[in-house]
N, C-alpha and C positions, 0 to 999 in steps of 0.2 A: 960832746960831739956825736956820740952814738945815739943819744936821745934825739938830737936834731935829724939824724938820718932816718930814724924810725918815724918821726913826725912827717918828714918829707915823703916817705913811702906811702904813709897813710893818705896824705893829701893827693898823691898821684892816683892811687887806687880809687879814691872817691870821685875824682874828676873823670877818670875813664868810665866809671859806672854811670855817672850822670849823663855823659855823652851818649853811651849806648842806650840808656833809657829814653833820652830825647829822640834819638834816631828811630827807635822802635815805635815810639808814640806817633811820630810824623808819618811813618809808613802805614800804620794802622788807620790814621785819619785819612790818608790818601785812598786806601783801599775802601774804607767806608764811604767816602764821597763818590768813588768810582761805582760802587755797588748801588748807589742811589739813582744813577742814570739808567733809564729804561732803554734797552737796545733790542734789536731783532737782526736776524741774519737772512740775507737773500738766499733762498733755496729753490729747488725745483719741485714742482708738484702740480696738482690740478686746480684750476679755477672754474668753479661750477656756479651758474646762476639758475636758481629754481624759483618757480612760483608755486606756493603751497596754499591751498585753500580747502575748507571743509564745506561740504554740501549735502544734499539729500538725493537718494536714489529714487528715480521715477521711471515709469514706463515711457518709452519714446512716444507712443500713441496712447493717450488716455482720454476717454470721452465721457462727458456728463450726459446721461440719458434722461431726457425730459419728455413730457407729454404735450401733444398739440391740442388736447382737450382738458378742460377742468372737470373735477368731479371727485368722488370718493374712490380710493384705491381698494378695489374688490379683492384682488389676489396679487401676491408677490411670489413669483415662480422660482426665484433663485435666492441663494444665500451668499454671503461673502466667501470668496475662495472658489466658488463654482466656476468651472470652465464652460464657456458658451461659444456657440457658432454664430457666424454672421446671419442675421435674420431670425434667430431663435427668439421665441416669445419670452419676455422678462417679467411683464406685469400686465394686469388687466384693470382698466378703469370701469367702474359700474356703468353699463350702457343703458340702464333703464330710462333715465331722463332723456337721453338722445333718441331712444326709440320712440318715446312719446312725442318729442318734437318732430321726428320724421313722419309719424302718423298724422300729426296735426297739419304739417305743411303739405303732406300728400292729399289730405282731405280738402284743404284750401285750394290746392292746385286743381283737383277734380272739379270743385265748384266753379273756379275761375274759368276752366276750359269749357265747362257746360254753358256758363254765361256768355263766353265769347262765341261759342257755336250758335247759341240762340240769337245773339246780336247779328252775326253774319246772316243767319237764315231770315231774320226779320228784315234786315236791310235788303236782302235779295228779293223777298216777296214784295216789299214796299216799292222797291225800284222797278220790279216787273209791272206792278199795278200802275205806277205813275207813267212808266214807259208806254203801257197800253193806252192810258188816257192821252198821252202826248201823240201817239200814233193816230188815235181817233180824232184828236183836234186837228192834226195835220191833214187827215183824210177829209174831214169836214171842210177844212179851209180850201182844199183842192176842189172838193165838190162845189162849194159856194162860188169859187172862182170860175169853175167850168159852167155852173148854172148861170152865172152872171153873163157869160159869153155866149150862152146857148140861144138859139132861135126860139121865138114864142111857140113854134109848133111842137116843141118838146115839153110842153107843159104837163101833158099827161104822164110822160115818163118821170117828170119831176115829182108829180103827185104820188106815183107808186113808190118812188125812192123815199119820199118824205114819210109815207105810211110805214115803210119798213124801218126807217130810222126811229120813228116814234115807238114802234113796238119793241125794238131792240133796247132803246133807252129805258122804257118802262121795265122790261125784264132785268136789265142791269141794275136799275135803281132798286127794284124789289129784292133782288139777290143781295145787293150790298147792305141794305137796311135790315133785311130779315135774317140773313145768315152770316155773312162775312164779318161785318163789324161787331155784332154781339159776341161771336166766338173769340175774336181778337181781344175784345175788352175783358171778357172773363179770364182769358189766359194771362193777360198782363196784370190784372187785379190780383190774381193768385200769386204771381211773381213778387209783387209789391208786398203782399202779406207775408210771404215766406222770408223775404229779405228783411222785413221789419222784425220778425221773430228772431232771426239769426243775429241781427245787430244788437237787439236788447239782451239776448243771452251772452254775447261776447262782451257787452258793456258791463253787465253784472259780474262776469268772471274777472274782468280787468279790475273793477273796483274792489272785488274780494282779494285779489292777489296784491293790490296796493296796500291794503290793510295788513295782509300777512307779511309783506316786505318790511313794513314799518316795525313789525315785531321780530323780524329776523328769521321767519320760518321758511321763506322761499328765497332763491337767488334773484338778483336783479334781472338776469337774462330771461327768466321765466316771465317776469312782469313785462319786459320789452317785447317778448313774443306775443303776450296777450294784447299789448297795445297795438302791435302790428296786425293781429287778427281782427281787433275791433275796427281798425282803420280800413281793412279790406272789406269787412261786412258793411261798414258805413258807406264805402264807395259803391258796393253792390246795391245797397238800398237807394243811394242817390241815382245810380244808373237806372234802376227799375222805375223810380218815380219819374225821372226825366223821360224815360221811354213811354210811360203811361200818359204823361202830360202831352208828349208829342203825338201819341196815338189819338188823343181827343181832338187836337188841332187837325191832324191828318184826316180823321174820320169826318170831321166837319167839312173839310175841303172836299173830300170824296163825295159826301152826301150832297154838298152844294153843287159839285160838278155833275153828279148823277141827276139831281133835280133840274139843274140847268140844262142837261142833255134832254131830259124829258120835256122840259118847257120849250126848248128850242125845236126839238123834233115836232112837238105838237104845234108850235107856232109855224114851223115850216109846212106841216101838213095843212093847217088852216089856210096858210097863204097860198099853197099850191091849189087847194080846193076852191078857195075863193076866186082864184085866177083873176084877181083885180089888182090893178097897179103892179103888174108882174115885175116890171123892171125895177121899180122902187123897192119891192119886197126882196128881190134878189140882191139888190145893193145892200139892204139892211142885213140880210143873211151873211153876206160876205164880210161886212163889218163886224158882226157878232162872232163869226168864225175866226176872224183874225184876232179878236180880243181873247177868245177862248184858247186859241193856240198860244198866245203870250202867257196866259195864266198856267197852262199846262207846262210850258217851258220853265216858268218860275218854280212850279212844284218839282220839276225834275232837278232843278239846281239845288233845291233844299235837301235832296238825297245825300249830298256831300256831307251835311252835318251828321246824318245817321251813320254814314261810313266812317267818319272820324270817331264817333262813339264806339263803333265796332272795333276799330283799330286800337283804341284805348283799352278796351276789354282784352284784346289779344295781347297787348303789351303787358297788362297786369298778369295774365297767365304765364307769359314768358318769364317775368320776374320771379314768380313763384316756382317755376321750373328750376331756376338758379338756386333758390332757397332749398328745394328738395335735394338737388345735387350736392349742395354744401352739407346738408344734414347727413346724407349718405356717406360723404367723405369723412365727416367727423365721427360717425358711428364706426367706420373702419379703423379710425385712429385710436379707438379705445384699447386695442391690443398693442402694447408697447414691445417693439422688437429690438434686438441688439444690432447696432450699426456696424459692428466688426467682430471678428473672432478674437477671443481673449479670455480674461479672468475677471470676475466681479471683485473689484478692489474695495468698494465701499457700498454700504446700504444705508440710505439716508431717511427713508420713510417706512412705515409699517402699514399693513392692511388695516383699513378703516379710517386712515387719515385722509384729509382733503389735500389735493394737489392742484396747483394753478397751471394754466396752459402757457406754453411758450408762444409769445406774440410780439408784435412790434412795440407794444406798450409795457410788456412784462417779461422778465427773464425766465419766468417759469420755475417750477419746483423740480430740483434734481432728485430723481428716484433712486438710481444707482449710478456708480461709476464703473466703467469697463475699460481695462487696460490690456495692451498686448505685451505680456511679460516675456515674450521671446526676444524682445529688444529693449534693453534698459540703458539708462543714462544717469549721470550724476549732474545735477543742476547746481552751479556755483554762482556766488555773487562776488566778483573780483573787483578790487579797487582800481581806480583809473590809472595808477602808476603801473601796477602789474599787468593790467589788460593790454597795455601798449606793447608788452613783450611777447604776447601770445599770437599765434597764427593757427588757422585751421589746418588740421593734418598732423599737428605735433603729437608725439607719443606722450602718454601719461601713465604714471603708476598709481593705482588705486588701492587704498587700504580701508577695509570696512571694519568699523568698531566691533561688529558682531562676529568677525572672523579674525581674531588676533593671530598675527604671525603670517597671514596669507597676503600676498600681493597680486593684484590683478592688472591686466593691461587694458589700456583704453586709448582713445584718440580724441583730440579736440575737434568737435564736429561743427559747432556754430558759436559765433561771438556776436552778441546783440549789437546792432548799430547805434542804439540809443541807450542812455543810462537809466538806471532805476534808483529811487531813493532807498537808503538803508533803513529798514523798519526798526532796527535796534538803536538808531541814533537818538541821543537825548534831545528833548524839545528845546533846551537852552543853547544848544550848539548847532553849528551848520551840519546839515545832513551829509554823510559820507557818500561820495559819488561812486556808484558801483555799476557793473555791467553783468548781465546774465550770460554765462558761458555754459555750454552743454558739452559734456565729455561722454562719448559713447563707449560702453564696455564691449570689448572684442569677443569675449567668451561668456557664455551663460553659466552661472553657478547655481546649483539647486537650492542653496541655503539663503541666497540673497532675495530680499523682499522689498517692495516699494516702501519708502518712508525711512529706511535705514540711513544712518549717518555714515559718510565716507570721506576720507581725506585724499585729495588728488594732488600729486606732485608732478609738475611739468618741468622738465629740464630744458630750459630755453638756450643756455650757452654751456658748453663743456670743452674747455681748453686743457689738453693733456700734456703733462710733463713740460711746463713752462716756468720761467723765472717768476717769482712772486714774492710779495711782501704783505704783511698784515696792513690792512687799509689805513689804520691809524698812524703808520710810520711814513706815509706819503703825504707831503704837504702841497698846498696850492698857493702860488703867488697871486698878487693882485691882478696881473695880466692874464691869469688863467693857466699859466704853465705849471708843470708839476716838478717837484724836487724832493730829494732825500738828504738827510744829514749823515754823511759817511763818517764813521768814527776812525780817527787816526791815533796810534799810541803816542803818549807824551814822552818827553825826555825823562831820564832817570830821576825818580823822585817827583815827577810832575804828573798831574792828572791828564787823561787822554783828551784830545781835542776833537772837534767835528768840523767837517767842511761841507758846505752846501753844494750839491751836485744836481744839475738838471737831468731829468729822466723822461723817457717816452713811455707812456703807459698804454695798455690795451684794455681788455675787458676787466670789469670789477664785479665782485660778488659782495655779499654782505660782510665777508671777513677778509678777503684777499683782493689784491690788485696785481694784474699781470704787468711785469716790467719788460718792455720791449728792448730798450737800450738805455745806456747811461751808467750802469753798475754791473758788476760781474757776480757770478754765483759765489757765495761765501762772504761777501762783503757784509760788515757789521754796520748797522745804521742806528742812529738815535731817533727818539721821538722828536718831531719838529716842534719848535717853540710855538706857544699860543700867540696867534696874531689877531685875535678878535678884539672887541672893545674892552676897555678897562672895567674891571669888576668893581661893583659898589655895594655898600650895605653888607648884608650877610654873605653875599657871593664872594667877597674878598677873602674869606677864610677857607674857601674851597681849595682843592688841589689844582695846581697849574698843570 
């Protein structure tokens, strides 16, 4: 009996021990399962949205200084870091070639002006001579008409007049053939010879420069100038030859008219002296006078051609005046001056190097860069998502890598209206859309220099002391509404449960979401279940 009591006690003790072990094991399993659930507590704090981007410090005003003339850089008067004033000389382009061009164009202008003056004088003289002949023809015509109407009793007066006319015509004819025409012919022949020599010299010079250009010894502009000079000389030669040719024709007309005058005067005298068939002779005189008058009028109309030639010579001189003025301007441009007051930030050429001119066909060679270091900015490339959060006037905190521990103040000054491609984007991927943003520094720091890297932080949203949750603990339904899984304690021995609660959210940062309504401070919430597409392949082994 006693043995059975002992055995019964042992069995009871073993049963109680097994029950306690099972109970402790179940509690441990529940605690372990509860610890595997990720939870967060609704607390009060700040929700801050910041745009952080790294950029480069640059002067607000930075100018590339270029030359308006091409040539060799004779002197560079500044070095990098030098402070310059507006209008201060920075560099000098060798002016020798431009001086030669100016001298050549000035000489060409002088010759063209002289030729134009001679053309004007020649036209004036010829016009005066032809006008005199016209006046004489008109006077003769009037006399012939009057004589035709005169009574026969005036025959003797007519004879005296005819004698005078004859003598005048002879003197005019002798003066024309013996003095006036030979002198004019010698003068124009000299002009033709001089123009021929000038043209041949300019042609040889042009052919020589063409050969040198093919060897690369001279610039193309010098060859173009030589071609222009040769064309000017050729035009001068053509004008001289044309004038000489017209002189021959004109002198023939003048000689013919003078001889005709003598002949007519002699005929008139003979007719007057003969005093026979007076009426018929006077009628003949009138007819001849009328014909001579028409010829004189035709000669006078030909003067318009000479006036056109003189006008062409004047136009050529005017064109050369423009060339001289342009060469004078270019010579003045050989001294390069600073367009603004600032500091020389970069020097890109050295004395002796060739620089190209800034023109509509070429961007020109940058000699130096001048920046106004009194006003600096950080130039950022901000992606399209962050740039939508920025506005001009927002305050920014600037941290310069070269000044660790120091924070500077700035302001968003300008946001580009159009995007720019990201130069660091890979060719195999789509370019990141970024926008240029300029942040102006409020204060000048003596150690900051252009080109330094700087990080700008712009706080676009700052909600103080609001209810918040980590962003991963706020879910989104298919209809777009937001919810949280509020944890509720389970029954004794049971795991805690969760209840889906709709919430209203405010602003969100990269880590927190503002809770406007739906839950209270201190509420414990669980991470919402994954509602995305089913995982397949290797993804199914990932953490839910």
